[in-house]
Structure formats: structure tokens, C-alpha cells
Wavefront OBJ file of the C-alpha trace (Angstrom):
o trace
v 22.863 7.392 8.491
v 22.185 11.058 9.151
v 18.461 11.859 9.595
v 18.690 14.598 6.953
v 20.786 12.781 4.377
v 19.399 12.913 0.826
v 18.127 9.330 1.133
v 16.246 10.101 4.348
v 14.802 13.385 3.033
v 13.391 11.538 0.013
v 11.890 9.052 2.475
v 10.122 11.916 4.249
v 8.527 12.966 0.951
v 7.250 9.400 0.530
v 5.906 9.630 4.078
v 3.723 12.651 3.261
v 2.392 11.051 0.068
v 1.659 7.715 1.727
v -0.176 9.093 4.740
v -2.177 11.410 2.482
v -3.170 8.413 0.369
v -4.311 6.205 3.203
v -6.460 9.009 4.637
v -8.611 8.781 1.512
v -11.937 6.949 1.520
v -12.035 7.196 -2.257
v -10.203 4.194 -3.784
v -9.036 6.172 -6.848
v -7.404 8.961 -4.818
v -5.845 6.368 -2.515
v -4.283 4.593 -5.491
v -2.961 7.772 -7.146
v -1.262 8.974 -3.976
v 0.129 5.514 -3.196
v 1.541 5.284 -6.740
v 3.290 8.624 -6.183
v 4.644 7.362 -2.868
v 5.991 4.239 -4.592
v 7.874 6.215 -7.231
v 9.478 8.361 -4.533
v 10.324 5.138 -2.661
v 12.261 3.933 -5.731
v 14.652 6.858 -5.328
v 14.750 6.441 -1.552
v 15.675 2.744 -1.595
v 18.128 3.244 -4.456
v 19.933 5.845 -2.348
v 19.879 3.418 0.615
v 21.464 0.711 -1.565
v 18.434 -1.632 -1.339
v 17.810 -2.820 -4.937
v 15.102 -5.414 -4.053
v 13.072 -2.766 -2.212
v 13.618 -0.230 -5.024
v 12.489 -2.698 -7.688
v 9.464 -3.748 -5.612
v 8.522 -0.096 -5.134
v 8.790 0.455 -8.915
v 6.555 -2.534 -9.654
v 4.154 -1.335 -6.948
v 3.957 2.137 -8.464
v 3.258 0.872 -11.985
v 0.697 -1.701 -10.839
v -1.046 0.826 -8.615
v -1.367 3.258 -11.529
v -2.723 0.462 -13.746
v -5.206 -0.518 -11.049
v -6.811 2.944 -11.230
v -8.217 1.951 -14.644
v -8.196 -1.852 -14.587
v -9.341 -4.614 -12.252
v -7.928 -7.955 -13.213
v -6.633 -11.082 -11.552
v -4.388 -11.488 -14.615
v -2.758 -8.098 -14.004
v -2.307 -9.004 -10.335
v -0.610 -12.265 -11.369
v 1.565 -10.445 -13.923
v 2.603 -7.898 -11.295
v 3.539 -10.651 -8.850
v 5.487 -12.475 -11.589
v 7.433 -9.329 -12.556
v 8.149 -8.594 -8.907
v 9.438 -12.117 -8.251
v 11.397 -12.111 -11.527
v 13.163 -8.884 -10.597
v 13.917 -10.247 -7.131
v 15.469 -13.365 -8.630
v 17.458 -11.266 -11.121
v 18.754 -9.134 -8.263
v 19.756 -12.280 -6.347
v 17.397 -11.410 -3.547
v 18.002 -13.428 -0.395
v 16.594 -13.497 3.110
v 15.183 -10.161 4.169
v 15.288 -8.918 0.552
v 12.142 -11.004 -0.043
v 10.118 -9.074 2.537
v 9.261 -6.099 0.273
v 8.674 -8.496 -2.628
v 5.990 -10.335 -0.660
v 4.577 -7.017 0.565
v 4.392 -5.666 -2.963
v 2.806 -8.890 -4.198
v 0.069 -8.668 -1.563
v -0.509 -5.087 -2.629
v -0.943 -6.198 -6.246
v -3.596 -8.716 -5.274
v -5.384 -6.071 -3.205
v -5.461 -3.228 -5.735
v -6.324 -5.373 -8.756
v -8.948 -7.665 -7.254
v -10.489 -5.922 -4.235
v -12.300 -2.769 -3.195
v -13.176 -0.913 -0.022
v -12.463 -2.481 3.369
v -11.194 -5.875 2.082
v -8.641 -4.070 -0.134
v -7.487 -1.974 2.789
v -7.122 -5.032 5.048
v -4.789 -6.754 2.570
v -2.922 -3.472 2.071
v -2.509 -3.360 5.863
v -0.795 -6.767 5.719
v 1.429 -5.400 2.931
v 2.192 -2.370 5.088
v 3.335 -4.661 7.904
v 5.886 -6.281 5.600
v 7.114 -2.934 4.289
v 7.438 -1.725 7.901
v 9.649 -4.712 8.656
v 11.733 -3.987 5.534
v 12.129 -0.341 6.491
v 13.268 -1.127 10.021
v 15.852 -3.552 8.621
v 16.903 -0.986 5.970
v 17.299 1.760 8.590
v 14.866 3.915 6.631
v 13.741 6.591 9.071
v 11.072 8.149 6.863
v 9.968 4.737 5.625
v 9.599 3.365 9.155
v 7.585 6.374 10.258
v 5.615 6.218 6.991
v 4.592 2.575 7.306
v 3.799 3.026 11.015
v 1.559 5.987 10.213
v 0.036 4.182 7.232
v -0.813 1.242 9.488
v -2.461 3.540 12.048
v -4.213 5.564 9.341
v -5.375 2.407 7.578
v -6.826 0.990 10.776
v -8.620 4.284 11.429
v -9.987 4.460 7.869
v -11.062 0.797 7.952
v -12.931 1.442 11.214
v -14.587 4.597 9.839
v -15.622 2.809 6.648
v -16.942 -0.206 8.587
v -18.958 2.010 10.942
v -20.361 3.962 7.979
v -21.349 0.701 6.232
v -23.050 -0.572 9.398
v -24.895 2.711 9.876
v -26.087 2.616 6.257
v -27.201 -1.012 6.631
v -29.060 -0.194 9.853
v -30.751 2.785 8.192
v -31.701 0.644 5.213
v -33.122 -2.031 7.531
v -35.133 0.613 9.412
v -36.434 2.081 6.162
v -37.295 -1.376 4.845
v -39.076 -2.318 8.061
v -41.094 0.897 8.049
v -42.138 0.371 4.451
v -43.142 -3.265 5.071
v -45.633 -2.602 7.856
v -49.263 -1.978 6.838
l 1 2 3 4 5 6 7 8 9 10 11 12 13 14 15 16 17 18 19 20 21 22 23 24 25 26 27 28 29 30 31 32 33 34 35 36 37 38 39 40 41 42 43 44 45 46 47 48 49 50 51 52 53 54 55 56 57 58 59 60 61 62 63 64 65 66 67 68 69 70 71 72 73 74 75 76 77 78 79 80 81 82 83 84 85 86 87 88 89 90 91 92 93 94 95 96 97 98 99 100 101 102 103 104 105 106 107 108 109 110 111 112 113 114 115 116 117 118 119 120 121 122 123 124 125 126 127 128 129 130 131 132 133 134 135 136 137 138 139 140 141 142 143 144 145 146 147 148 149 150 151 152 153 154 155 156 157 158 159 160 161 162 163 164 165 166 167 168 169 170 171 172 173 174 175 176 177 178 179 180
């Protein structure tokens, strides 16, 4: 496939949205940009002829938008059920299940977690989407998920260091206040 075919160009748009999202420390901004990336991915994977990936991206986009306002294990379960149901309806086999599992992990993360734990599960989801994109020959998607993985690791490290620094400062402040 030509690197500037319509399908690949749409993948590059998803790339910009995804990397922008995973640079965010704010969970809400992360989710809004990731939802936008997912909706662009629907078009991308449709043009690549990958219905399981397109349907998983659609479910991911809707669930990510819902997760901006709601936190619920029930919504996570419903998202996983819809994702699996669509995969079964599309006669998903073999590698077609990779994005379904990735999207399902993402649902659990965005509906039930926050901060670093959410980003760690999203990193696992990213790994599955990276595998899907390599198998799908998605140039933009492969670069996107590779950059998202690197960006996620960087953001997780920055957030962890900031949490440790805050905890150390709190411990110092508490120790100073406790001495007579």
C-alpha cells in the first residue's frame, strides 16, 4: 500500500491525535483526544478492509467519550460485551481478536481506573493495537502505537516521579510539624 494512500493519510491524522492525547497528564484531556483518535481510526481501518479493527475502534471511541463523564464497572463490562458481540458478528478469527482484546483492556482502564494504573493498562492495550497495526500494514497506526507506547512510558515515569516528590515533601512537612 502506498504511504500516501487515503487510508494511510487518515492513519497519520489518528497518529497526531493519539500522541497528543497520551502527552496529557490530565485524564479528561487524554480521554477526549483518544476518543477523537478512535473515530479517525474507524475510517482508517475501514479503508484498510479491517472490519474487526474498525468496529473495535468505534466501540473504543464511544466508551472513551462516556468515560469522561462516568466511571463504572458496569459500563466497562457493557463495552467489552459490545466489542465481543461485534467481533462475533463479523466472524472475527485469529488476529482479528487482537484489537478486540486491546479495546476491551482499554474499556476496563478508562471506566475503572485513574492516573498511573489507568495508563499502565492502556499501555498493555497499546501493545495489542501495535501488533494489530503491524499485521494490518497500517503505517500511521504502527508509528502511532509505537509513539503512544513511548509517550505513555514517559508520562507514567513523570507522573510517578511527581507523586514520589509530593509524598517526600509531605513526609518532610509532617516530620517538621511533629517535632517539638
